[in-house]
KOLDO-301339 format. One record per residue (C-alpha): residue number from 1; residue in three letters; chain; x, y, z. Coordinates in Angstrom, 3 decimals. Example, Ala and Ser with C-alpha at 12.3 -4.5 7.8 and 13.67 -1.06 7.14 Angstrom:
2
<pos = 1; code = ALA; unit = A; east = 12.300; north = -4.500; up = 7.800>
<pos = 2; code = SER; unit = A; east = 13.670; north = -1.060; up = 7.140>
//
This chain:
173
<pos = 1; code = MET; unit = A; east = 87.927; north = 121.638; up = 110.989>
<pos = 2; code = HIS; unit = A; east = 89.933; north = 119.090; up = 108.845>
<pos = 3; code = ALA; unit = A; east = 88.374; north = 115.457; up = 108.845>
<pos = 4; code = THR; unit = A; east = 90.644; north = 112.334; up = 108.582>
<pos = 5; code = LYS; unit = A; east = 89.044; north = 109.052; up = 107.697>
<pos = 6; code = THR; unit = A; east = 90.716; north = 105.620; up = 106.851>
<pos = 7; code = GLU; unit = A; east = 89.196; north = 103.055; up = 104.564>
<pos = 8; code = TRP; unit = A; east = 90.208; north = 99.625; up = 103.299>
<pos = 9; code = LEU; unit = A; east = 89.680; north = 99.519; up = 99.390>
<pos = 10; code = THR; unit = A; east = 88.747; north = 96.741; up = 97.403>
<pos = 11; code = GLU; unit = A; east = 88.278; north = 98.619; up = 94.124>
<pos = 12; code = PHE; unit = A; east = 89.163; north = 101.931; up = 92.900>
<pos = 13; code = ASP; unit = A; east = 87.001; north = 104.686; up = 91.313>
<pos = 14; code = ASP; unit = A; east = 88.519; north = 106.862; up = 88.898>
<pos = 15; code = ASP; unit = A; east = 89.100; north = 109.762; up = 91.546>
<pos = 16; code = ASP; unit = A; east = 90.595; north = 107.256; up = 93.956>
<pos = 17; code = LEU; unit = A; east = 93.180; north = 106.105; up = 91.552>
<pos = 18; code = ASP; unit = A; east = 94.177; north = 109.542; up = 90.321>
<pos = 19; code = GLU; unit = A; east = 94.351; north = 110.791; up = 94.146>
<pos = 20; code = ILE; unit = A; east = 96.366; north = 107.846; up = 95.094>
<pos = 21; code = CYS; unit = A; east = 98.811; north = 108.373; up = 92.320>
<pos = 22; code = GLU; unit = A; east = 99.235; north = 112.179; up = 93.009>
<pos = 23; code = ALA; unit = A; east = 99.769; north = 111.464; up = 96.716>
<pos = 24; code = THR; unit = A; east = 102.260; north = 109.104; up = 95.831>
<pos = 25; code = GLU; unit = A; east = 104.228; north = 111.207; up = 93.337>
<pos = 26; code = GLN; unit = A; east = 104.424; north = 113.908; up = 95.995>
<pos = 27; code = ALA; unit = A; east = 105.527; north = 111.713; up = 98.607>
<pos = 28; code = ILE; unit = A; east = 108.270; north = 110.355; up = 96.317>
<pos = 29; code = GLU; unit = A; east = 109.250; north = 114.040; up = 95.529>
<pos = 30; code = VAL; unit = A; east = 110.152; north = 114.605; up = 99.250>
<pos = 31; code = GLY; unit = A; east = 111.643; north = 111.287; up = 99.809>
<pos = 32; code = ILE; unit = A; east = 109.114; north = 109.394; up = 101.562>
<pos = 33; code = GLY; unit = A; east = 108.070; north = 107.207; up = 98.620>
<pos = 34; code = PHE; unit = A; east = 108.582; north = 103.747; up = 100.112>
<pos = 35; code = ASP; unit = A; east = 111.041; north = 102.423; up = 97.382>
<pos = 36; code = TRP; unit = A; east = 110.943; north = 104.889; up = 94.669>
<pos = 37; code = ILE; unit = A; east = 113.502; north = 107.535; up = 94.482>
<pos = 38; code = SER; unit = A; east = 112.119; north = 109.481; up = 91.705>
<pos = 39; code = PRO; unit = A; east = 108.336; north = 109.344; up = 90.514>
<pos = 40; code = PRO; unit = A; east = 107.660; north = 106.878; up = 87.522>
<pos = 41; code = PRO; unit = A; east = 105.326; north = 107.690; up = 84.665>
<pos = 42; code = ARG; unit = A; east = 101.665; north = 107.946; up = 85.749>
<pos = 43; code = ASP; unit = A; east = 100.832; north = 104.749; up = 83.950>
<pos = 44; code = ARG; unit = A; east = 103.295; north = 102.787; up = 85.624>
<pos = 45; code = LEU; unit = A; east = 101.964; north = 104.315; up = 88.963>
<pos = 46; code = GLU; unit = A; east = 98.429; north = 103.256; up = 87.983>
<pos = 47; code = SER; unit = A; east = 99.486; north = 99.839; up = 86.985>
<pos = 48; code = TYR; unit = A; east = 101.078; north = 99.284; up = 90.306>
<pos = 49; code = TRP; unit = A; east = 98.054; north = 100.459; up = 92.283>
<pos = 50; code = ARG; unit = A; east = 95.704; north = 98.381; up = 90.199>
<pos = 51; code = GLY; unit = A; east = 98.169; north = 95.359; up = 90.792>
<pos = 52; code = VAL; unit = A; east = 98.199; north = 95.952; up = 94.675>
<pos = 53; code = LEU; unit = A; east = 94.413; north = 94.937; up = 94.536>
<pos = 54; code = LEU; unit = A; east = 94.955; north = 91.921; up = 92.579>
<pos = 55; code = VAL; unit = A; east = 97.400; north = 90.222; up = 94.946>
<pos = 56; code = PRO; unit = A; east = 95.587; north = 87.638; up = 97.203>
<pos = 57; code = GLU; unit = A; east = 98.032; north = 88.469; up = 100.050>
<pos = 58; code = ARG; unit = A; east = 97.598; north = 92.104; up = 100.087>
<pos = 59; code = GLU; unit = A; east = 95.081; north = 94.667; up = 101.352>
<pos = 60; code = LEU; unit = A; east = 95.021; north = 98.322; up = 100.820>
<pos = 61; code = LEU; unit = A; east = 94.225; north = 100.895; up = 103.390>
<pos = 62; code = VAL; unit = A; east = 93.778; north = 104.418; up = 102.377>
<pos = 63; code = GLY; unit = A; east = 93.696; north = 107.673; up = 104.451>
<pos = 64; code = ARG; unit = A; east = 91.633; north = 110.452; up = 103.420>
<pos = 65; code = TYR; unit = A; east = 92.141; north = 114.215; up = 104.263>
<pos = 66; code = ASN; unit = A; east = 89.284; north = 116.326; up = 103.755>
<pos = 67; code = GLY; unit = A; east = 87.744; north = 113.571; up = 101.419>
<pos = 68; code = THR; unit = A; east = 90.813; north = 113.272; up = 99.221>
<pos = 69; code = VAL; unit = A; east = 93.026; north = 110.158; up = 99.418>
<pos = 70; code = ALA; unit = A; east = 96.264; north = 111.427; up = 100.949>
<pos = 71; code = GLY; unit = A; east = 98.016; north = 108.137; up = 102.097>
<pos = 72; code = THR; unit = A; east = 98.234; north = 104.384; up = 102.108>
<pos = 73; code = ALA; unit = A; east = 99.343; north = 101.381; up = 104.010>
<pos = 74; code = GLN; unit = A; east = 99.518; north = 97.932; up = 102.567>
<pos = 75; code = MET; unit = A; east = 98.789; north = 94.776; up = 104.672>
<pos = 76; code = VAL; unit = A; east = 101.015; north = 91.877; up = 103.294>
<pos = 77; code = ARG; unit = A; east = 99.728; north = 88.616; up = 104.718>
<pos = 78; code = PRO; unit = A; east = 101.893; north = 85.383; up = 104.630>
<pos = 79; code = ALA; unit = A; east = 101.557; north = 83.263; up = 101.758>
<pos = 80; code = PRO; unit = A; east = 99.248; north = 80.035; up = 102.442>
<pos = 81; code = ASN; unit = A; east = 102.270; north = 77.834; up = 102.623>
<pos = 82; code = ASN; unit = A; east = 103.957; north = 79.864; up = 105.501>
<pos = 83; code = GLN; unit = A; east = 102.386; north = 77.990; up = 108.369>
<pos = 84; code = ALA; unit = A; east = 105.374; north = 78.961; up = 110.658>
<pos = 85; code = GLY; unit = A; east = 104.975; north = 82.692; up = 109.825>
<pos = 86; code = ALA; unit = A; east = 101.229; north = 82.684; up = 109.657>
<pos = 87; code = HIS; unit = A; east = 100.906; north = 84.941; up = 112.808>
<pos = 88; code = ASN; unit = A; east = 102.867; north = 87.871; up = 111.475>
<pos = 89; code = VAL; unit = A; east = 101.654; north = 90.606; up = 108.976>
<pos = 90; code = ILE; unit = A; east = 103.827; north = 92.969; up = 107.304>
<pos = 91; code = LEU; unit = A; east = 103.059; north = 96.712; up = 107.207>
<pos = 92; code = ASN; unit = A; east = 104.377; north = 98.036; up = 103.648>
<pos = 93; code = SER; unit = A; east = 104.061; north = 101.206; up = 101.370>
<pos = 94; code = PHE; unit = A; east = 102.757; north = 103.452; up = 104.188>
<pos = 95; code = PHE; unit = A; east = 103.022; north = 107.192; up = 103.737>
<pos = 96; code = VAL; unit = A; east = 101.045; north = 110.215; up = 104.106>
<pos = 97; code = ALA; unit = A; east = 101.443; north = 112.984; up = 101.360>
<pos = 98; code = PRO; unit = A; east = 103.182; north = 116.181; up = 102.413>
<pos = 99; code = TRP; unit = A; east = 100.095; north = 118.334; up = 102.282>
<pos = 100; code = ALA; unit = A; east = 98.276; north = 116.307; up = 104.872>
<pos = 101; code = ARG; unit = A; east = 100.639; north = 115.708; up = 107.353>
<pos = 102; code = GLY; unit = A; east = 100.304; north = 117.054; up = 110.918>
<pos = 103; code = HIS; unit = A; east = 96.604; north = 116.303; up = 111.287>
<pos = 104; code = GLY; unit = A; east = 96.864; north = 112.607; up = 112.841>
<pos = 105; code = LEU; unit = A; east = 96.031; north = 110.977; up = 109.663>
<pos = 106; code = ALA; unit = A; east = 99.196; north = 108.636; up = 109.747>
<pos = 107; code = ARG; unit = A; east = 98.326; north = 107.762; up = 113.473>
<pos = 108; code = ASP; unit = A; east = 94.605; north = 106.949; up = 112.445>
<pos = 109; code = MET; unit = A; east = 96.050; north = 104.659; up = 109.715>
<pos = 110; code = LEU; unit = A; east = 98.402; north = 102.839; up = 112.112>
<pos = 111; code = ASP; unit = A; east = 95.541; north = 102.437; up = 114.668>
<pos = 112; code = ASP; unit = A; east = 93.180; north = 101.030; up = 111.972>
<pos = 113; code = PHE; unit = A; east = 95.910; north = 98.794; up = 110.428>
<pos = 114; code = GLU; unit = A; east = 96.579; north = 97.462; up = 113.884>
<pos = 115; code = LYS; unit = A; east = 92.871; north = 96.878; up = 114.644>
<pos = 116; code = HIS; unit = A; east = 92.417; north = 95.131; up = 111.137>
<pos = 117; code = ALA; unit = A; east = 95.214; north = 92.774; up = 111.742>
<pos = 118; code = ARG; unit = A; east = 94.021; north = 91.770; up = 114.996>
<pos = 119; code = THR; unit = A; east = 90.518; north = 90.962; up = 113.726>
<pos = 120; code = ARG; unit = A; east = 92.287; north = 88.863; up = 111.030>
<pos = 121; code = GLY; unit = A; east = 93.943; north = 86.845; up = 113.840>
<pos = 122; code = PHE; unit = A; east = 97.585; north = 88.207; up = 113.419>
<pos = 123; code = ARG; unit = A; east = 99.546; north = 88.412; up = 116.473>
<pos = 124; code = GLN; unit = A; east = 102.444; north = 90.469; up = 115.239>
<pos = 125; code = ILE; unit = A; east = 103.253; north = 93.460; up = 112.752>
<pos = 126; code = SER; unit = A; east = 106.641; north = 93.555; up = 111.252>
<pos = 127; code = LEU; unit = A; east = 107.965; north = 96.753; up = 109.203>
<pos = 128; code = ASP; unit = A; east = 111.185; north = 98.197; up = 107.862>
<pos = 129; code = VAL; unit = A; east = 111.955; north = 101.866; up = 107.072>
<pos = 130; code = ARG; unit = A; east = 114.889; north = 104.053; up = 105.893>
<pos = 131; code = GLU; unit = A; east = 116.723; north = 105.862; up = 108.769>
<pos = 132; code = THR; unit = A; east = 115.923; north = 109.091; up = 107.031>
<pos = 133; code = GLN; unit = A; east = 112.193; north = 108.750; up = 107.673>
<pos = 134; code = GLU; unit = A; east = 112.282; north = 110.389; up = 111.154>
<pos = 135; code = GLY; unit = A; east = 108.640; north = 111.095; up = 111.163>
<pos = 136; code = ALA; unit = A; east = 107.788; north = 107.668; up = 110.534>
<pos = 137; code = ILE; unit = A; east = 110.319; north = 106.278; up = 113.083>
<pos = 138; code = ALA; unit = A; east = 108.960; north = 108.505; up = 115.900>
<pos = 139; code = LEU; unit = A; east = 105.318; north = 107.355; up = 115.068>
<pos = 140; code = TYR; unit = A; east = 106.356; north = 103.560; up = 115.140>
<pos = 141; code = GLU; unit = A; east = 108.206; north = 103.808; up = 118.262>
<pos = 142; code = ASN; unit = A; east = 105.432; north = 105.966; up = 120.066>
<pos = 143; code = ALA; unit = A; east = 103.002; north = 103.395; up = 118.899>
<pos = 144; code = GLY; unit = A; east = 104.943; north = 100.502; up = 120.573>
<pos = 145; code = PHE; unit = A; east = 107.032; north = 99.044; up = 117.823>
<pos = 146; code = VAL; unit = A; east = 110.380; north = 97.715; up = 118.763>
<pos = 147; code = ARG; unit = A; east = 113.595; north = 97.947; up = 116.641>
<pos = 148; code = TRP; unit = A; east = 115.108; north = 94.566; up = 116.259>
<pos = 149; code = GLY; unit = A; east = 117.550; north = 95.004; up = 113.551>
<pos = 150; code = ILE; unit = A; east = 119.597; north = 97.454; up = 111.307>
<pos = 151; code = LYS; unit = A; east = 120.712; north = 96.899; up = 107.776>
<pos = 152; code = PRO; unit = A; east = 123.549; north = 98.935; up = 106.785>
<pos = 153; code = ASN; unit = A; east = 123.156; north = 99.109; up = 103.142>
<pos = 154; code = TYR; unit = A; east = 119.401; north = 99.166; up = 103.045>
<pos = 155; code = ALA; unit = A; east = 118.881; north = 101.551; up = 100.336>
<pos = 156; code = LEU; unit = A; east = 121.101; north = 103.204; up = 97.733>
<pos = 157; code = VAL; unit = A; east = 119.959; north = 106.887; up = 97.131>
<pos = 158; code = GLY; unit = A; east = 122.114; north = 109.442; up = 95.190>
<pos = 159; code = GLY; unit = A; east = 125.083; north = 107.186; up = 95.411>
<pos = 160; code = GLN; unit = A; east = 124.899; north = 106.857; up = 99.191>
<pos = 161; code = PHE; unit = A; east = 123.749; north = 104.046; up = 101.369>
<pos = 162; code = ILE; unit = A; east = 121.119; north = 104.620; up = 103.864>
<pos = 163; code = ARG; unit = A; east = 120.532; north = 102.243; up = 106.793>
<pos = 164; code = GLY; unit = A; east = 117.255; north = 100.670; up = 107.358>
<pos = 165; code = PHE; unit = A; east = 115.546; north = 99.806; up = 110.680>
<pos = 166; code = PHE; unit = A; east = 113.461; north = 96.749; up = 111.109>
<pos = 167; code = TYR; unit = A; east = 110.550; north = 96.863; up = 113.688>
<pos = 168; code = THR; unit = A; east = 107.906; north = 94.525; up = 115.145>
<pos = 169; code = LYS; unit = A; east = 105.113; north = 94.798; up = 117.430>
<pos = 170; code = ASP; unit = A; east = 103.102; north = 92.171; up = 119.245>
<pos = 171; code = ILE; unit = A; east = 99.452; north = 92.722; up = 118.938>
<pos = 172; code = GLY; unit = A; east = 97.728; north = 89.745; up = 120.626>
<pos = 173; code = ALA; unit = A; east = 97.661; north = 86.452; up = 122.123>
//
C-alpha cells in the first residue's frame, strides 16, 4: 500500500530540499511547473525554495508519497496593510510530481490547505491556472472552486499564448 502525507514545513533538511527540487524539475519537464517552462539550474531552484520559507506572508505545504516529497502548495497571505483583502488567501505553486500522481496526494494537499486556511481565519481561497492543466482544473472544480474569469494571454509557451483560468472558493463565514 502506498502512503500519502501532507506537512507544513518551516525549515528544510537536506533531503527535503533535494526532493522538492527534484519533484519541481520533473513537474516542469511535463508542463506542470507553475511558471517555469524549462528547469532552471539546481542552485537557482534551491534558492527559490529557501526563499519561500523566508517570506513572512508565505507558508509551504508539502505532500509526501511513501515518505518522499512529491508536491507542494504555497499559501500566500495578504500583506498586513491589505485590510480589504484580509479574508482571502491565495493557493500558489501547487503541483504533484508525475511519478506520484493518481494516489490522492493532490486531493489530500488541497483538503489540508483548505483546513489550514480556515483555521487561520480566511474566508476565501483564490487561485489561477493555465488552461492546459486539465487535471488541476478538474481537481479544483470537483472541490467546489468556481471559475470567475479567463485571461486570454495568461502564459506564453513555445511562442503560443495559453489562456489562464481564475478560481475562487468560499470556505467560511
